[in-house]
C-alpha positions in Angstrom: 160.9 90.8 61.2 160.0 87.3 61.2 156.9 85.8 58.9 153.3 86.1 60.0 150.9 83.5 59.4 146.9 82.8 59.7 146.3 79.7 61.9 142.5 80.4 62.0 139.7 82.6 60.7 135.9 82.9 62.2 133.0 84.6 61.0 129.3 85.2 62.4 126.4 85.7 60.5 125.8 89.3 59.6 122.6 90.8 59.8 120.2 91.6 62.1 121.4 90.2 65.4 119.9 89.9 69.0 122.7 88.7 70.7 125.0 91.0 72.3 128.3 92.6 70.6 130.7 90.8 73.0 128.7 87.5 72.0 129.1 87.7 68.5 132.8 88.8 69.2 133.2 85.8 71.1 131.7 83.5 68.6 134.1 85.0 66.3 137.0 84.5 68.1 136.2 81.0 69.6 135.7 79.7 65.7 139.0 81.1 65.1 141.0 79.4 67.7 139.1 75.9 67.3 140.6 76.6 63.5 144.0 76.8 64.7 143.3 74.2 67.2 144.8 76.9 70.1 142.7 77.0 73.9 144.1 80.6 74.7 146.1 83.4 72.6 149.3 85.4 74.0 147.5 88.9 73.3 144.3 90.3 72.3 143.1 93.1 69.7 139.6 94.4 69.4 138.5 96.6 67.1 135.0 98.6 67.3 134.4 101.6 66.1 131.9 102.9 68.4 130.9 100.6 71.2 130.0 103.7 73.7 127.4 105.2 71.4 126.0 101.9 69.8 125.8 99.5 72.5 126.6 101.9 75.5 129.5 100.0 76.9 133.2 101.1 77.2 136.8 99.5 77.9 135.9 97.5 75.1 138.7 95.9 75.5 138.7 94.0 78.4 134.9 93.9 78.1 135.1 91.5 75.0 138.5 89.2 76.5 136.3 89.3 80.2 133.2 87.6 78.0 135.6 84.8 76.6 137.3 84.1 79.3 140.5 85.8 78.8 140.7 88.6 81.4 143.8 88.0 82.0 144.7 88.0 78.6 146.4 91.1 76.9 143.9 93.4 75.6 143.8 96.3 73.5 141.6 98.3 71.3 142.0 99.8 67.5 139.9 102.6 66.2 140.3 103.9 62.7 136.7 104.3 62.1 135.5 102.1 59.6 138.6 100.3 58.9 139.2 99.7 62.1 139.4 95.6 61.9 141.9 96.2 59.1 144.1 98.7 61.3 143.4 95.8 64.3 145.1 93.3 62.0 147.8 95.3 61.7 148.4 95.8 65.1 148.2 92.0 65.7 150.8 91.9 62.4 153.3 93.6 64.5 153.3 92.2 67.9 153.8 88.7 65.7 156.4 90.4 63.5 158.4 92.0 65.9 158.7 89.2 67.9 157.0 90.6 70.8 154.5 87.7 70.8 154.0 84.2 69.1 150.4 84.7 68.8 147.8 87.6 68.9 143.7 87.3 68.4 142.5 89.9 66.3 138.8 90.1 66.6 136.2 93.0 65.4 132.6 93.7 65.1 130.0 96.4 65.4 126.2 95.9 66.1 123.9 98.9 65.3 121.1 97.2 63.8 118.7 98.0 67.0 119.8 101.6 66.7 117.3 104.0 64.1 118.6 105.0 61.0 119.1 108.2 61.4 121.3 108.3 64.7 123.5 105.6 62.7 124.2 107.8 60.5 125.0 110.7 62.8 127.7 108.9 64.3 129.3 107.9 61.3 129.3 111.0 60.2 131.3 111.9 62.9 134.3 110.4 61.0 133.8 113.2 58.9 135.6 116.6 58.9 133.4 119.0 61.6 133.9 121.7 59.4 132.2 120.5 56.5 130.2 117.9 59.3 128.6 121.4 60.3 127.5 122.5 56.6 125.2 119.4 56.4 127.9 116.6 54.9 127.1 113.1 55.4 128.8 109.4 54.5 126.8 109.4 52.0 126.6 113.5 50.5 130.3 112.7 50.2 130.3 109.7 48.1 127.7 111.2 46.5 130.3 114.5 45.6 132.9 111.5 44.5 130.4 109.5 42.4 129.4 112.8 40.8 133.4 113.9 39.8 133.6 110.4 38.9 130.6 110.6 36.0 131.8 113.6 35.2 135.3 113.5 34.5 136.2 110.3 33.4 132.9 108.9 31.7 131.7 106.4 34.1 128.1 105.7 33.9 125.0 104.5 35.9 125.0 100.6 34.4 128.3 100.5 35.5 127.8 101.7 38.7 124.9 99.3 39.1 126.7 96.7 37.4 128.9 96.5 40.9 126.1 95.8 43.1 124.5 93.0 40.7 127.4 91.4 40.7 127.8 91.6 44.6 124.7 90.7 45.5 125.0 87.7 42.8 128.3 86.4 45.0 126.2 86.9 48.3 123.4 84.3 47.4 126.5 81.5 47.6 127.4 83.1 51.1 125.1 81.4 54.2 126.7 84.3 56.4 125.5 87.4 54.0 122.8 90.2 55.1 121.7 89.9 51.5 121.5 86.9 50.1 118.8 87.6 47.2 119.9 89.0 43.0 119.0 91.7 42.2 118.6 93.1 38.7 120.0 96.1 36.8 117.1 97.8 36.5 116.1 97.1 40.2 119.3 99.1 40.8 118.7 101.8 38.8 114.7 102.2 39.9 115.7 101.9 43.5 115.2 105.2 45.7 117.6 108.3 45.3 119.7 108.4 48.8 122.0 111.3 47.8 122.1 111.9 43.9 123.2 109.7 41.7 123.3 107.3 44.8 120.4 105.0 45.0 119.5 102.6 47.9 120.8 99.7 46.2 124.2 101.3 45.9 124.8 101.4 49.1 126.0 99.0 51.8 123.6 98.2 54.9 123.4 99.3 58.5 124.8 95.2 60.1 125.5 93.5 62.7 128.5 90.6 63.1 131.8 89.8 64.1 134.9 88.2 62.4 138.3 87.3 64.2 142.0 86.2 63.1 144.6 84.0 64.8 147.8 85.4 64.0 151.1 83.0 64.8 154.5 82.8 64.6 154.5 79.4 64.0 154.6 78.2 60.4 150.8 77.9 58.7 149.1 77.0 55.3 148.5 81.1 54.6 151.3 83.8 55.5 150.7 87.2 55.7 152.9 88.9 52.9 152.4 92.5 53.1 150.6 94.8 54.9 150.0 98.8 53.7 148.6 102.1 55.8 148.0 105.1 53.9 146.4 108.3 55.1 145.1 111.6 53.4 143.2 114.8 54.6 140.5 114.2 56.9 138.9 117.5 55.1 137.6 116.5 51.4 138.2 120.2 50.2 141.6 119.8 51.0 142.5 116.8 48.6 144.2 116.9 45.4 141.7 115.1 43.4 138.2 113.5 43.8 138.4 110.5 41.8 141.1 108.4 42.9 141.8 107.7 46.8 145.5 108.4 47.7 145.2 106.6 50.7 143.8 103.4 48.8 147.2 104.4 46.4 149.3 104.4 49.8 148.6 101.7 51.3 148.9 99.5 48.4 152.3 100.7 47.5 153.3 99.8 51.1 152.0 96.3 51.0 153.6 95.2 47.4 156.4 97.0 48.2 156.8 94.3 51.6 155.7 91.5 49.9 157.9 92.0 47.0 155.2 91.4 43.9 152.4 93.9 42.7 148.9 93.7 41.4 149.7 91.4 38.6 150.0 88.4 41.2 146.5 89.1 42.9 143.6 85.8 42.1 141.2 87.8 44.1 140.3 90.3 46.3 138.2 92.0 48.6 137.3 95.5 48.2 135.7 98.3 50.5 132.4 98.7 48.7 130.4 100.7 51.5 129.0 102.8 48.1 129.1 100.8 44.9 131.3 103.1 42.9 134.1 103.2 45.5 134.7 99.3 44.2 135.3 101.0 40.9 137.9 103.5 42.2 139.8 101.2 44.6 140.1 98.6 41.5 142.3 101.5 39.8 143.8 102.7 43.0 144.9 98.9 43.8 146.5 98.3 40.1 143.8 95.8 39.7 142.4 97.4 36.5 144.3 100.0 34.1 143.0 103.1 34.8 139.5 104.1 33.3 139.0 100.7 32.5 137.6 99.2 36.2 133.7 100.2 34.4 134.2 98.2 31.6 135.8 95.5 33.4 132.3 94.9 35.7 130.2 95.1 33.2 132.6 92.9 30.8 132.1 90.1 33.9 135.6 90.0 34.4 135.5 91.0 38.5 132.7 87.9 38.8 133.2 84.7 40.9 133.7 83.5 36.9 136.0 85.7 35.9 139.6 86.5 35.1 139.7 88.5 38.5 136.9 87.9 41.2 136.4 90.8 43.5 134.3 90.7 46.7 133.5 86.7 46.1 132.0 87.1 49.5 129.3 89.7 48.9 131.4 92.1 49.6 130.1 95.4 52.3 127.4 96.0 49.9 125.6 92.1 50.2 127.5 90.6 52.7 126.9 93.2 54.8 129.0 96.1 57.2 129.3 96.0 60.3 131.9 98.8 60.5 134.9 97.5 62.4 134.2 93.9 62.2 134.7 94.7 58.2 138.4 94.7 57.5 138.1 91.5 59.7 135.6 89.8 57.6 137.6 90.7 54.9 140.6 89.3 55.7 138.3 85.9 56.8 137.0 85.5 53.1 140.5 85.5 51.8 141.3 83.2 54.5 138.8 80.5 53.2 139.4 81.0 49.6 142.7 80.3 49.8 142.3 77.2 52.2 139.4 76.1 50.1 137.1 76.7 52.6 134.7 78.9 50.2 132.0 76.2 49.9 129.8 77.4 46.3 131.2 80.5 45.7 135.1 78.9 46.0 137.8 80.6 43.7 139.5 77.7 41.9 143.1 77.4 42.3 143.6 80.9 44.8 146.9 81.8 45.5 147.7 85.4 46.4 144.3 87.6 48.2 144.4 90.9 48.7 142.0 92.9 51.3 141.0 96.6 51.2 139.4 98.5 53.8 138.6 102.1 53.7 138.5 104.1 56.7 135.7 107.0 57.2 136.1 109.1 53.5 139.0 107.3 52.8 141.8 108.9 55.5 142.8 105.4 57.0 143.3 102.9 54.1 144.8 99.9 54.7 145.8 96.9 51.7 146.5 93.3 53.5 148.2 90.6 51.1 147.6 87.3 51.8 149.7 84.1 50.5 148.5 80.2 50.3 152.0 78.2 51.0 
């Protein structure tokens, strides 16, 4: 297996956008190509979770390639629910690592804000177990169930969970591409309206439009893909061995660390999937970045803040940068690339060499961990 390098990265502003999805993807893709100094890739991998329902278009890989002027470039689409962007990155990585292609453009995105919120919730909810869904389960409801277990079994409190949202909003104030660029206080988070007890509005990520892209290459660049890991778990939450840890994240982390030849002790910063604030606390421990039972304390103490020991979600995370579904996994990697190459502006983490991106698909059924190294 040959080394794979990231030579370009691009992202649109995340939020409520008026442009068509294909146009947003083209914007991000052309920015990544420009950074790489390349006119056209050898292959394209597109990530979109559900464009058939959200924007009414199928055969979306060809749609996007044609819109970018690359109709004759071989293109495929990858989907693993909300981790589709990370899965697309993996597919592109595999093409380059195997020697099948020398350059692969990976682009992910989603457009949802024009659709009524109940409809968006319904479409996202299709990624959970049909039997549990038939009893009224939704993504926020299952996330709330996990959160209640975390609070009851591990003593995680409301302040620790709220601190995640406060921190990530603070980071997003420094990100000109973020959906929310306003700070929130602990009191505001804990007083926001209930969505699914104990999850409140400011514990949850927004519905967002946007796209992100990276250019993978066999030619040496300044950032190397050190490791990629994929983990899976049962679709049905009721069939899982435990609620307070995601087995798919642990498996993906083990695989990525094994490929990279190093562990979590080297990581300088991480972009972690925080669609719901408590998921960040769980994931920090599942990834080995924080000792078991210590993620809440580490967050309250400022260890995971931009100026802390281990900055987590310097972009603002899904919570405040935004969550354009299939765009998110790629957006996390783009943020890591910008951090490792000194392009993160006022949120720059100094002297960063190793970065981690973590993406959750569905309710943690298809999870990914990507490790990147500046050389």
